[in-house]
DRENDO-1510 file (C-alpha; in Angstrom, 1 decimal, always signed):
<recs>
REC; n; res; u; v; w
REC; 1; MET; +3.4; +63.0; -14.0 .
REC; 2; ALA; +1.7; +60.3; -16.1 .
REC; 3; PRO; +1.5; +56.7; -14.8 .
REC; 4; SER; +4.0; +54.2; -16.0 .
REC; 5; ASP; +3.3; +51.9; -19.0 .
REC; 6; THR; +2.4; +49.0; -16.6 .
REC; 7; ASN; -0.7; +51.1; -15.5 .
REC; 8; LYS; +0.5; +50.6; -11.9 .
REC; 9; ARG; +0.8; +53.9; -10.1 .
REC; 10; ARG; +4.4; +54.4; -8.9 .
REC; 11; VAL; +4.6; +55.6; -5.4 .
REC; 12; THR; +7.3; +56.7; -3.0 .
REC; 13; ILE; +6.8; +56.9; +0.8 .
REC; 14; LEU; +9.1; +59.4; +2.6 .
REC; 15; GLY; +8.7; +58.5; +6.2 .
REC; 16; SER; +7.1; +55.1; +5.9 .
REC; 17; THR; +7.8; +53.9; +9.5 .
REC; 18; GLY; +5.8; +56.7; +11.2 .
REC; 19; SER; +2.0; +56.7; +11.7 .
REC; 20; ILE; +1.3; +58.4; +8.4 .
REC; 21; GLY; +3.6; +56.0; +6.5 .
REC; 22; THR; +2.3; +52.9; +8.1 .
REC; 23; ASN; -1.3; +54.0; +7.3 .
REC; 24; THR; -0.3; +54.8; +3.8 .
REC; 25; LEU; +1.0; +51.2; +3.3 .
REC; 26; ASP; -2.2; +49.9; +4.8 .
REC; 27; VAL; -4.3; +51.9; +2.3 .
REC; 28; ILE; -2.1; +50.7; -0.6 .
REC; 29; GLN; -2.7; +47.2; +0.5 .
REC; 30; GLN; -6.5; +47.7; +0.8 .
REC; 31; LEU; -6.5; +49.1; -2.8 .
REC; 32; GLY; -4.8; +46.2; -4.4 .
REC; 33; GLY; -1.2; +46.3; -3.2 .
REC; 34; GLN; +1.4; +45.2; -5.7 .
REC; 35; ASP; -1.3; +44.4; -8.3 .
REC; 36; THR; -2.2; +48.1; -8.4 .
REC; 37; PHE; +0.8; +50.1; -7.1 .
REC; 38; ASP; +4.6; +49.9; -7.8 .
REC; 39; VAL; +6.3; +51.1; -4.6 .
REC; 40; VAL; +9.5; +52.6; -5.7 .
REC; 41; ALA; +11.1; +53.5; -2.4 .
REC; 42; VAL; +10.4; +53.6; +1.3 .
REC; 43; THR; +12.4; +55.6; +3.8 .
REC; 44; GLY; +12.6; +55.7; +7.6 .
REC; 45; ASN; +14.9; +56.6; +10.4 .
REC; 46; ALA; +16.0; +54.4; +13.3 .
REC; 47; ASN; +13.5; +51.6; +13.1 .
REC; 48; VAL; +15.2; +49.6; +10.3 .
REC; 49; ALA; +13.6; +46.3; +11.3 .
REC; 50; LEU; +10.1; +47.8; +10.5 .
REC; 51; LEU; +11.5; +49.6; +7.4 .
REC; 52; ALA; +12.9; +46.3; +6.0 .
REC; 53; GLU; +9.6; +44.5; +6.8 .
REC; 54; GLN; +7.6; +47.2; +5.0 .
REC; 55; ALA; +10.0; +47.2; +2.0 .
REC; 56; LYS; +9.6; +43.4; +1.6 .
REC; 57; ALA; +5.8; +43.4; +2.1 .
REC; 58; ALA; +5.3; +46.3; -0.4 .
REC; 59; GLY; +7.9; +44.9; -3.0 .
REC; 60; ALA; +9.8; +48.2; -2.9 .
REC; 61; SER; +12.9; +48.7; -5.0 .
REC; 62; LEU; +14.8; +50.7; -2.5 .
REC; 63; ALA; +14.8; +51.2; +1.3 .
REC; 64; VAL; +16.6; +54.1; +2.9 .
REC; 65; THR; +17.3; +54.9; +6.5 .
REC; 66; ALA; +18.2; +58.5; +7.3 .
REC; 67; ASP; +20.5; +57.2; +10.1 .
REC; 68; GLU; +23.9; +56.3; +8.4 .
REC; 69; ARG; +24.8; +54.2; +11.5 .
REC; 70; ARG; +21.9; +51.9; +10.7 .
REC; 71; TYR; +23.0; +51.0; +7.2 .
REC; 72; ASP; +24.6; +47.7; +8.0 .
REC; 73; ASP; +21.5; +46.6; +10.0 .
REC; 74; LEU; +19.2; +47.6; +7.1 .
REC; 75; LYS; +21.4; +45.8; +4.6 .
REC; 76; GLN; +21.4; +42.7; +6.6 .
REC; 77; ALA; +17.6; +42.8; +7.2 .
REC; 78; LEU; +17.1; +43.0; +3.4 .
REC; 79; ALA; +19.7; +40.3; +2.5 .
REC; 80; GLY; +18.4; +38.0; -0.2 .
REC; 81; SER; +15.3; +40.1; -0.9 .
REC; 82; GLY; +16.7; +41.9; -4.0 .
REC; 83; ILE; +15.8; +45.3; -2.4 .
REC; 84; ALA; +18.6; +47.9; -2.4 .
REC; 85; ALA; +19.6; +49.5; +0.9 .
REC; 86; ALA; +21.0; +53.0; +1.4 .
REC; 87; ALA; +21.5; +55.4; +4.2 .
REC; 88; GLY; +22.0; +59.1; +5.0 .
REC; 89; ARG; +20.7; +62.5; +3.8 .
REC; 90; ALA; +22.0; +62.1; +0.2 .
REC; 91; ALA; +20.3; +58.7; -0.1 .
REC; 92; LEU; +17.0; +60.3; +1.0 .
REC; 93; LEU; +17.4; +62.9; -1.8 .
REC; 94; GLU; +18.1; +60.1; -4.2 .
REC; 95; ALA; +15.0; +58.2; -3.2 .
REC; 96; ALA; +12.9; +61.3; -3.6 .
REC; 97; ALA; +14.4; +61.9; -7.0 .
REC; 98; MET; +13.6; +58.4; -8.3 .
REC; 99; PRO; +10.8; +58.4; -11.0 .
REC; 100; SER; +7.4; +57.9; -9.3 .
REC; 101; ASP; +4.0; +59.5; -9.9 .
REC; 102; TRP; +3.0; +60.1; -6.3 .
REC; 103; VAL; +5.1; +60.9; -3.2 .
REC; 104; MET; +3.8; +60.7; +0.4 .
REC; 105; ALA; +5.8; +63.4; +2.2 .
REC; 106; ALA; +5.6; +62.2; +5.8 .
REC; 107; ILE; +9.1; +62.8; +7.2 .
REC; 108; VAL; +8.5; +64.8; +10.4 .
REC; 109; GLY; +10.2; +68.1; +10.9 .
REC; 110; THR; +12.6; +70.3; +8.8 .
REC; 111; ALA; +14.4; +67.1; +7.8 .
REC; 112; GLY; +11.6; +66.4; +5.4 .
REC; 113; LEU; +11.9; +69.7; +3.5 .
REC; 114; ALA; +14.8; +68.9; +1.1 .
REC; 115; PRO; +13.6; +65.4; +0.0 .
REC; 116; THR; +10.0; +66.7; -0.5 .
REC; 117; LEU; +11.3; +69.6; -2.5 .
REC; 118; ALA; +13.4; +67.2; -4.7 .
REC; 119; ALA; +10.2; +65.2; -5.5 .
REC; 120; ALA; +8.2; +68.3; -6.2 .
REC; 121; ARG; +10.8; +69.7; -8.6 .
REC; 122; ARG; +10.7; +66.5; -10.8 .
REC; 123; GLY; +6.9; +66.8; -11.2 .
REC; 124; ALA; +5.5; +64.2; -8.8 .
REC; 125; ASP; +2.2; +64.6; -7.1 .
REC; 126; ILE; +2.9; +65.5; -3.5 .
REC; 127; ALA; +0.7; +64.1; -0.8 .
REC; 128; LEU; +1.8; +66.6; +1.9 .
REC; 129; ALA; +1.8; +65.4; +5.5 .
REC; 130; ASN; +5.0; +67.4; +6.5 .
REC; 131; LYS; +4.1; +70.7; +7.9 .
REC; 132; GLU; +7.5; +72.4; +7.6 .
REC; 133; CYS; +7.5; +72.5; +3.8 .
REC; 134; LEU; +4.9; +75.2; +3.9 .
REC; 135; VAL; +5.5; +76.7; +7.3 .
REC; 136; SER; +9.3; +77.2; +6.7 .
REC; 137; ALA; +9.5; +77.5; +2.9 .
REC; 138; GLY; +6.0; +78.8; +2.1 .
REC; 139; SER; +5.7; +80.3; -1.3 .
REC; 140; LEU; +9.1; +78.9; -2.4 .
REC; 141; PHE; +7.7; +75.4; -1.9 .
REC; 142; VAL; +4.4; +76.1; -3.6 .
REC; 143; GLU; +6.2; +77.7; -6.6 .
REC; 144; ALA; +8.5; +74.6; -6.8 .
REC; 145; VAL; +5.4; +72.3; -7.0 .
REC; 146; ALA; +3.8; +74.5; -9.7 .
REC; 147; ALA; +7.1; +74.7; -11.7 .
REC; 148; GLY; +7.5; +70.9; -11.6 .
REC; 149; GLY; +3.9; +70.4; -12.9 .
REC; 150; GLY; +2.7; +68.1; -10.1 .
REC; 151; ARG; -0.2; +68.5; -7.8 .
REC; 152; LEU; -0.1; +69.4; -4.1 .
REC; 153; ILE; -2.7; +67.4; -2.2 .
REC; 154; PRO; -2.9; +68.0; +1.6 .
REC; 155; VAL; -3.0; +64.9; +3.9 .
REC; 156; ASP; -3.5; +66.6; +7.3 .
REC; 157; SER; -7.1; +65.8; +8.1 .
REC; 158; GLU; -8.0; +69.5; +8.5 .
REC; 159; HIS; -6.4; +70.6; +5.2 .
REC; 160; SER; -7.8; +67.6; +3.4 .
REC; 161; ALA; -11.2; +68.6; +4.6 .
REC; 162; ILE; -10.8; +72.1; +3.3 .
REC; 163; PHE; -9.4; +70.8; +0.1 .
REC; 164; GLN; -12.5; +68.7; -0.3 .
REC; 165; ALA; -15.0; +71.4; +0.7 .
REC; 166; LEU; -13.5; +74.1; -1.7 .
REC; 167; GLU; -15.4; +74.5; -4.9 .
REC; 168; ASP; -12.9; +75.2; -7.6 .
REC; 169; ASP; -15.1; +77.6; -9.5 .
REC; 170; GLN; -16.1; +79.5; -6.3 .
REC; 171; ARG; -12.7; +80.4; -4.9 .
REC; 172; HIS; -13.6; +84.0; -5.2 .
REC; 173; ALA; -16.6; +83.4; -2.9 .
REC; 174; VAL; -14.6; +82.0; +0.0 .
REC; 175; GLU; -15.2; +84.1; +3.1 .
REC; 176; ARG; -13.3; +82.1; +5.7 .
REC; 177; ILE; -11.8; +78.7; +6.4 .
REC; 178; VAL; -12.4; +77.1; +9.8 .
REC; 179; LEU; -9.8; +74.7; +11.2 .
REC; 180; THR; -11.2; +72.4; +13.8 .
REC; 181; ALA; -9.1; +71.3; +16.8 .
REC; 182; SER; -9.8; +68.5; +19.3 .
REC; 183; GLY; -8.3; +70.6; +22.1 .
REC; 184; GLY; -6.0; +67.7; +22.9 .
REC; 185; PRO; -5.7; +65.9; +26.3 .
REC; 186; PHE; -5.4; +69.2; +28.2 .
REC; 187; ARG; -8.5; +71.0; +26.7 .
REC; 188; THR; -10.0; +71.6; +30.2 .
REC; 189; TRP; -6.8; +71.9; +32.2 .
REC; 190; THR; -5.5; +75.0; +33.8 .
REC; 191; ARG; -2.0; +76.4; +33.2 .
REC; 192; GLU; -1.1; +75.4; +36.7 .
REC; 193; GLN; -2.1; +71.8; +35.9 .
REC; 194; MET; -0.2; +71.8; +32.6 .
REC; 195; ALA; +3.0; +73.1; +34.2 .
REC; 196; GLY; +3.9; +69.7; +35.6 .
REC; 197; VAL; +3.0; +67.7; +32.5 .
REC; 198; THR; +5.6; +65.2; +31.2 .
REC; 199; ALA; +6.1; +64.0; +27.6 .
REC; 200; ALA; +4.5; +60.6; +28.5 .
REC; 201; ILE; +1.3; +62.4; +29.6 .
REC; 202; ALA; +1.3; +64.9; +26.7 .
REC; 203; ARG; +1.5; +62.2; +24.0 .
REC; 204; ALA; -1.8; +60.6; +24.9 .
REC; 205; HIS; -4.3; +62.0; +22.4 .
REC; 206; PRO; -8.0; +61.5; +23.1 .
REC; 207; ASN; -9.1; +60.8; +19.5 .
REC; 208; TRP; -6.2; +60.2; +17.1 .
REC; 209; SER; -3.4; +57.6; +17.0 .
REC; 210; MET; -0.3; +59.6; +16.0 .
REC; 211; GLY; +3.5; +59.8; +16.5 .
REC; 212; LEU; +5.2; +61.5; +19.4 .
REC; 213; LYS; +5.9; +64.9; +17.8 .
REC; 214; ILE; +2.4; +65.3; +16.4 .
REC; 215; SER; +0.8; +64.1; +19.6 .
REC; 216; ILE; +2.6; +66.5; +21.8 .
REC; 217; GLY; +2.1; +69.3; +19.2 .
REC; 218; SER; -1.6; +68.6; +19.5 .
REC; 219; ALA; -1.5; +68.8; +23.3 .
REC; 220; SER; +0.3; +72.2; +23.1 .
REC; 221; MET; -1.8; +73.3; +20.0 .
REC; 222; PHE; +1.4; +74.0; +18.2 .
REC; 223; ASN; +0.2; +71.6; +15.5 .
REC; 224; LYS; -2.8; +73.9; +15.0 .
REC; 225; ALA; -0.6; +76.9; +14.9 .
REC; 226; LEU; +1.5; +75.4; +12.1 .
REC; 227; GLU; -1.7; +74.4; +10.3 .
REC; 228; MET; -2.9; +78.0; +10.4 .
REC; 229; ILE; +0.3; +79.1; +8.5 .
REC; 230; GLU; +0.0; +76.2; +6.2 .
REC; 231; ALA; -3.5; +77.1; +5.3 .
REC; 232; LYS; -2.5; +80.5; +4.1 .
REC; 233; HIS; -0.1; +79.0; +1.6 .
REC; 234; LEU; -2.3; +76.1; +0.6 .
REC; 235; PHE; -5.5; +78.0; +0.0 .
REC; 236; ASP; -4.2; +81.5; -0.8 .
REC; 237; VAL; -6.3; +83.2; +1.9 .
REC; 238; ARG; -5.6; +86.2; +4.1 .
REC; 239; PRO; -4.7; +85.7; +7.7 .
REC; 240; ASP; -7.9; +87.3; +8.9 .
REC; 241; GLN; -9.9; +84.6; +6.9 .
REC; 242; ILE; -8.4; +81.8; +9.0 .
REC; 243; GLU; -10.3; +80.7; +12.1 .
REC; 244; VAL; -9.8; +77.9; +14.7 .
REC; 245; VAL; -12.6; +76.3; +16.7 .
REC; 246; VAL; -12.3; +73.6; +19.3 .
REC; 247; HIS; -14.4; +70.5; +18.4 .
REC; 248; PRO; -13.7; +67.7; +20.9 .
REC; 249; GLN; -15.3; +64.9; +19.0 .
REC; 250; SER; -13.0; +65.3; +15.9 .
REC; 251; VAL; -15.9; +64.4; +13.6 .
REC; 252; ILE; -16.0; +67.6; +11.6 .
REC; 253; HIS; -12.5; +67.9; +10.3 .
REC; 254; SER; -12.7; +71.5; +9.0 .
REC; 255; MET; -15.1; +73.8; +7.2 .
REC; 256; VAL; -15.2; +76.5; +4.4 .
REC; 257; GLY; -17.5; +79.5; +4.8 .
REC; 258; TYR; -18.8; +81.2; +1.6 .
REC; 259; THR; -20.0; +84.8; +1.0 .
REC; 260; ASP; -23.7; +83.6; +0.8 .
REC; 261; GLY; -23.5; +82.4; +4.4 .
REC; 262; SER; -23.2; +78.7; +3.5 .
REC; 263; VAL; -20.7; +76.6; +5.3 .
REC; 264; LEU; -19.4; +73.3; +3.8 .
REC; 265; ALA; -17.9; +70.8; +6.1 .
REC; 266; GLN; -16.2; +67.5; +5.7 .
REC; 267; LEU; -17.1; +64.8; +8.3 .
REC; 268; GLY; -15.8; +61.4; +9.1 .
REC; 269; CYS; -14.5; +59.1; +11.8 .
REC; 270; PRO; -11.0; +60.2; +13.0 .
REC; 271; ASP; -8.9; +57.9; +10.8 .
REC; 272; MET; -6.0; +59.2; +8.8 .
REC; 273; ARG; -6.5; +56.6; +6.1 .
REC; 274; THR; -9.5; +58.5; +4.8 .
REC; 275; ALA; -7.4; +61.6; +3.9 .
REC; 276; ILE; -4.5; +59.4; +2.7 .
REC; 277; GLY; -6.8; +57.4; +0.4 .
REC; 278; TYR; -8.3; +60.5; -1.0 .
REC; 279; ALA; -4.9; +61.9; -1.7 .
REC; 280; LEU; -3.7; +58.7; -3.3 .
REC; 281; THR; -6.7; +58.3; -5.7 .
REC; 282; TYR; -7.7; +62.0; -6.2 .
REC; 283; PRO; -10.0; +63.0; -7.8 .
REC; 284; ALA; -11.6; +59.6; -7.4 .
REC; 285; ARG; -12.8; +58.3; -4.0 .
REC; 286; PRO; -11.6; +54.8; -3.1 .
REC; 287; ARG; -13.5; +52.2; -1.1 .
REC; 288; LEU; -11.8; +51.9; +2.2 .
REC; 289; ASN; -12.2; +49.7; +5.2 .
REC; 290; VAL; -12.7; +52.4; +7.8 .
REC; 291; ASP; -15.4; +53.1; +10.3 .
REC; 292; ARG; -18.5; +54.9; +9.1 .
REC; 293; LEU; -20.2; +57.6; +11.1 .
REC; 294; ASP; -23.3; +56.6; +12.9 .
REC; 295; PHE; -25.2; +59.9; +13.5 .
REC; 296; ALA; -27.7; +58.4; +15.8 .
REC; 297; LYS; -25.0; +57.1; +18.2 .
REC; 298; LEU; -23.0; +60.4; +17.8 .
REC; 299; ALA; -26.0; +62.4; +19.1 .
REC; 300; ARG; -24.1; +65.7; +19.6 .
REC; 301; LEU; -21.3; +67.8; +18.3 .
REC; 302; ASP; -19.7; +70.4; +20.6 .
REC; 303; PHE; -17.8; +73.5; +19.7 .
REC; 304; GLU; -16.0; +76.1; +21.7 .
REC; 305; ALA; -13.6; +79.0; +21.1 .
REC; 306; PRO; -9.9; +78.2; +21.8 .
REC; 307; ASP; -8.3; +79.8; +24.8 .
REC; 308; GLU; -5.2; +81.6; +23.6 .
REC; 309; GLU; -4.1; +82.3; +27.2 .
REC; 310; ARG; -3.8; +78.7; +28.0 .
REC; 311; PHE; -2.7; +77.7; +24.5 .
REC; 312; PRO; -0.5; +80.6; +23.3 .
REC; 313; ALA; +0.7; +78.8; +20.2 .
REC; 314; LEU; -2.4; +80.0; +18.4 .
REC; 315; ARG; -1.6; +83.6; +19.3 .
REC; 316; LEU; +2.0; +83.1; +18.1 .
REC; 317; ALA; +0.7; +81.8; +14.8 .
REC; 318; ARG; -1.3; +84.9; +14.3 .
REC; 319; THR; +1.7; +87.0; +15.2 .
REC; 320; ALA; +3.8; +85.1; +12.6 .
REC; 321; LEU; +1.1; +85.6; +9.9 .
REC; 322; GLU; +0.8; +89.3; +10.7 .
REC; 323; ARG; +4.5; +90.0; +10.7 .
REC; 324; GLY; +5.2; +87.9; +7.7 .
REC; 325; GLY; +8.9; +87.6; +6.6 .
REC; 326; ALA; +10.5; +84.5; +8.1 .
REC; 327; GLN; +8.4; +84.4; +11.2 .
REC; 328; GLY; +6.8; +81.0; +10.3 .
REC; 329; ALA; +10.2; +79.4; +9.8 .
REC; 330; ILE; +11.5; +80.9; +13.0 .
REC; 331; MET; +8.5; +79.8; +15.1 .
REC; 332; ASN; +8.8; +76.3; +13.7 .
REC; 333; ALA; +12.5; +76.0; +14.3 .
REC; 334; ALA; +12.3; +77.4; +17.8 .
REC; 335; GLU; +9.3; +75.2; +18.7 .
REC; 336; GLU; +11.0; +72.0; +17.4 .
REC; 337; THR; +14.1; +72.8; +19.4 .
REC; 338; ALA; +12.0; +73.4; +22.5 .
REC; 339; PHE; +10.0; +70.2; +21.8 .
REC; 340; ASN; +13.2; +68.1; +21.9 .
REC; 341; ALA; +14.3; +69.8; +25.1 .
REC; 342; PHE; +10.9; +69.0; +26.6 .
REC; 343; VAL; +11.0; +65.4; +25.6 .
REC; 344; ASP; +14.5; +65.1; +27.2 .
REC; 345; GLY; +13.1; +66.5; +30.4 .
REC; 346; ARG; +15.2; +69.7; +30.2 .
REC; 347; ILE; +12.3; +72.2; +30.2 .
REC; 348; GLY; +8.6; +72.2; +31.1 .
REC; 349; PHE; +5.6; +71.8; +28.9 .
REC; 350; LEU; +4.6; +75.5; +29.1 .
REC; 351; ASN; +8.2; +76.6; +28.3 .
REC; 352; MET; +7.9; +75.5; +24.7 .
REC; 353; ALA; +5.7; +78.5; +23.8 .
REC; 354; ASP; +7.8; +80.9; +25.9 .
REC; 355; ILE; +10.9; +79.9; +24.0 .
REC; 356; ALA; +9.2; +80.2; +20.6 .
REC; 357; GLU; +7.9; +83.7; +21.5 .
REC; 358; LEU; +11.3; +84.9; +22.7 .
REC; 359; VAL; +13.1; +83.8; +19.5 .
REC; 360; MET; +10.3; +85.1; +17.3 .
REC; 361; ASP; +10.6; +88.5; +19.0 .
REC; 362; ALA; +14.4; +88.5; +18.8 .
REC; 363; MET; +14.3; +87.7; +15.0 .
REC; 364; ALA; +11.3; +89.9; +14.2 .
REC; 365; GLY; +13.1; +91.8; +11.5 .
REC; 366; TRP; +14.5; +88.7; +9.8 .
REC; 367; PRO; +13.7; +88.9; +6.1 .
REC; 368; ALA; +11.6; +86.5; +4.1 .
REC; 369; ALA; +13.6; +83.7; +2.4 .
REC; 370; THR; +14.1; +84.1; -1.4 .
REC; 371; THR; +16.1; +80.8; -1.7 .
REC; 372; MET; +16.2; +77.5; +0.0 .
REC; 373; GLU; +19.6; +78.4; +1.4 .
REC; 374; ASP; +17.9; +81.3; +3.1 .
REC; 375; VAL; +15.3; +78.9; +4.6 .
REC; 376; PHE; +18.0; +76.7; +6.1 .
REC; 377; ALA; +20.0; +79.6; +7.3 .
REC; 378; THR; +17.0; +81.0; +9.1 .
REC; 379; ASP; +16.2; +77.6; +10.6 .
REC; 380; ALA; +19.7; +77.2; +11.9 .
REC; 381; GLU; +19.8; +80.7; +13.5 .
REC; 382; ALA; +16.4; +80.2; +15.2 .
REC; 383; ARG; +17.5; +76.8; +16.5 .
REC; 384; ARG; +20.8; +78.4; +17.8 .
REC; 385; GLN; +18.9; +81.2; +19.6 .
REC; 386; ALA; +16.4; +78.7; +21.0 .
REC; 387; GLY; +19.2; +76.6; +22.3 .
REC; 388; GLU; +20.7; +79.6; +24.1 .
REC; 389; VAL; +17.3; +80.4; +25.7 .
REC; 390; ILE; +17.0; +76.7; +26.8 .
REC; 391; ALA; +20.4; +76.8; +28.3 .
REC; 392; LYS; +19.6; +79.9; +30.3 .
REC; 393; MET; +16.4; +78.3; +31.6 .
REC; 394; GLU; +18.3; +75.3; +32.8 .
REC; 395; MET; +20.8; +77.4; +34.6 .
REC; 396; ALA; +18.0; +79.4; +36.3 .
REC; 397; ALA; +16.1; +76.3; +37.4 .
</recs>
């Protein structure tokens, strides 16, 4: 979609109050703020105080909370600012459908699927930080972006790295893509040690500053499992071309291997603003106030193979890729349901993978979605079955 006549790039931030959203606003401010960008809408969930503060600082036209119960609080916080307030799922869709050139898709979980799809269908460039759009909707989402005429630019540090290392005229020569993983806070822990982990412990990532869902997903390596499935759809590669390697320093963000034996890697300090800035200004590279790598101080880079016995999420991702059908959506829905139960203290850390595997096996013959209604129906059924498994685990405890 072409920029507006004002020459300011119109942007929408879906999920502005999370870690990706706040970093996006920081990047926008670094690159000129309201002199360079027209922030059309910002959306959040329960933290309406921060949402209102962001909307006013960015000069947004609209602020939306997904929580309808927070509407009055948001409206009051925006009183006198001239910024419109709205709430609920329908309002999220309206925000996504408003004319803008670029949309940061950073709503966590399946809740981000419908708004992101609405933005894609109208032709906006999609800066994709939401994993579920590709894991659950896969080719349907990619086709929607293509039909709308916008560009799909990944924001996950790993997929951004691959996007940057891919040579457009050499796609035929791609032999493999290598996703790097920090290993999370439990990289060296035994399963016995992980059995007693709480959400408060699991959320402490050694390198990155992230939200609760992503931090715990990193600890369990379910984030990496979802990224494996995303990579298949983003880069049109076969499952056997997708590799994962543990790299504790999080300096090499991912790599692309070519048929001549060359490997191209993207490196940088672990800071999400680099990938966000690249997506915002692509194909140009912005000047950002982020740390620079000091190779002399870095001294070493370590790599190791992931242990799929201790971190079965990676094995489940390979199962989903091999089975095809709706397995990606099923794995995601079951894991998200199990994650919520873990955070609530209802199940243990290791139970999350057990629940996902049980539901995936039970729904192994579930067909691939051909419509978005199919995607939501699959998601709902997987969540229902995961809920039943969780209830049985609680009764047995």
